[in-house]
C-alpha positions in Angstrom: 0.0 0.0 0.0 1.2 3.5 -0.9 1.3 6.0 2.0 1.4 9.7 1.5 3.0 11.7 4.3 2.5 15.4 3.7 2.9 18.7 5.6 1.0 21.8 4.4 1.9 25.4 5.1 0.6 28.9 4.2 3.0 30.9 2.1 4.1 34.5 2.7 5.6 37.0 0.3 6.6 36.5 -3.4 10.2 35.4 -3.2 9.3 31.8 -4.0 8.0 32.8 -7.5 11.4 33.1 -9.0 12.4 29.6 -7.7 10.2 27.4 -9.9 8.1 27.3 -13.0 4.3 26.9 -12.7 2.1 24.4 -14.3 -1.8 24.5 -14.4 -3.6 21.8 -12.5 -7.4 21.2 -12.8 -9.0 18.7 -10.5 -12.3 17.6 -9.1 -13.7 15.3 -6.5 -16.3 12.6 -6.7 -18.5 12.4 -3.6 -17.6 9.5 -1.3 -18.2 8.2 2.2 -16.1 7.0 5.1 -13.3 9.7 4.7 -12.2 8.2 1.3 -11.4 10.8 -1.4 -11.6 10.1 -5.1 -9.9 12.8 -7.2 -9.7 13.3 -10.9 -6.8 15.5 -12.1 -5.5 16.9 -15.4 -1.9 18.2 -15.6 -0.9 19.2 -19.1 -1.9 16.4 -21.4 -2.1 13.7 -18.6 -5.1 12.5 -16.7 -5.0 10.9 -13.2 -7.3 9.0 -11.0 -6.3 9.2 -7.3 -7.9 7.4 -4.3 -7.0 8.5 -0.8 -7.9 6.9 2.5 -8.6 8.4 5.8 -6.0 10.8 7.2 -4.1 9.7 10.3 -2.0 12.6 11.5 -0.2 13.7 8.4 -0.3 10.3 6.7 -2.9 8.4 4.6 -3.0 5.7 2.0 -2.9 6.9 -1.6 -3.3 5.2 -4.9 -2.7 7.1 -8.1 -3.3 5.9 -11.7 -2.6 7.5 -15.1 -5.8 7.5 -17.2 -6.6 8.9 -20.7 -6.9 12.7 -20.6 -10.2 12.4 -22.5 -11.6 10.2 -19.7 -10.3 12.6 -17.1 -12.0 15.5 -18.8 -15.2 13.7 -19.2 -15.2 12.8 -15.4 -14.4 16.4 -14.5 -17.3 17.6 -16.7 -19.9 15.0 -15.5 -19.0 13.3 -12.2 -17.1 15.8 -10.1 -18.6 18.2 -7.5 -18.4 21.9 -8.1 -16.4 24.0 -8.0 -13.4 22.4 -9.5 -10.0 23.1 -8.0 -7.8 25.2 -10.4 -4.3 26.1 -9.4 -0.8 26.8 -10.7 1.7 24.5 -9.0 5.4 25.5 -8.7 7.9 22.8 -7.9 10.8 24.2 -5.8 13.8 22.3 -4.6 14.9 23.5 -1.1 17.7 21.6 0.6 17.0 17.9 -0.1 13.2 18.2 -0.3 10.9 19.1 -3.2 8.3 21.7 -2.2 5.1 22.2 -4.2 3.6 25.7 -4.0 0.0 25.9 -5.1 -1.4 29.3 -6.2 -5.1 28.8 -6.3 -7.4 30.3 -9.0 -11.1 30.7 -9.4 -13.2 30.4 -6.3 -10.0 29.7 -4.2 -8.1 32.7 -5.5 -6.0 34.4 -2.9 -4.9 31.2 -1.2 -1.3 30.1 -1.6 -0.1 27.0 0.1 3.1 24.9 0.1 3.3 21.2 0.7 6.1 18.8 1.1 6.0 15.0 1.0 8.1 13.1 3.5 9.3 9.6 4.0 8.8 9.7 7.7 6.1 11.6 9.7 8.7 12.5 12.4 11.3 13.8 10.0 12.7 17.3 11.0 12.6 19.7 8.1 14.2 23.1 7.4 11.5 25.6 6.4 12.2 28.1 3.6 11.9 31.8 4.6 8.7 32.1 2.5 6.8 29.6 4.7 4.3 31.0 7.1 2.0 29.0 9.4 1.6 25.2 9.2 -1.9 24.0 8.4 -1.3 20.3 8.1 -3.9 19.4 10.6 -6.5 22.0 9.6 -9.0 20.1 7.3 -10.4 23.3 5.7 -7.1 23.5 3.8 -7.5 20.1 2.2 -8.2 20.5 -1.6 -11.2 18.2 -1.3 -12.7 20.6 1.3 -11.7 23.6 -0.7 -14.0 22.2 -3.4 -16.9 22.1 -0.9 -16.1 25.4 0.9 -13.9 27.6 -1.3 -11.5 30.1 0.1 -13.4 33.1 -1.4 -16.4 32.2 0.8 -14.4 32.2 4.1 -14.9 35.0 6.6 -11.9 37.1 7.5 -11.4 35.3 10.8 -11.2 32.0 9.0 -8.3 33.1 6.8 
């Protein structure tokens, strides 16, 4: 079984922008039960189906499969909840870790988050100076929840 161990952070400033090139991601979620997430994603000319299990701390099971982009587009159009998640993802090498900075668009515009995948939940990491607050355990920042309750709908005290 594949396990995803991921930490999420809010991003401050703009210094990170010059450190990586962005690529557009479009993704949607199919309604599920029992804390399972089914995601459809298009990145460039590739489609993906991802199934994620219940989160335990910062870890959860994850299974991802390449699918025809036409199938992915059809699923985004017909099966996925609205709104879709649209973002530009920047991949930035910092130290010996690959950081992914997501600049959200559409109904989540204004939100910029960074995430880093780890091989051990207890691993100590050095944070880049453009990292603000950690939000790994705050479910409202999960992409699947941003599809249900977009950032643009949050009240100021929630941001």
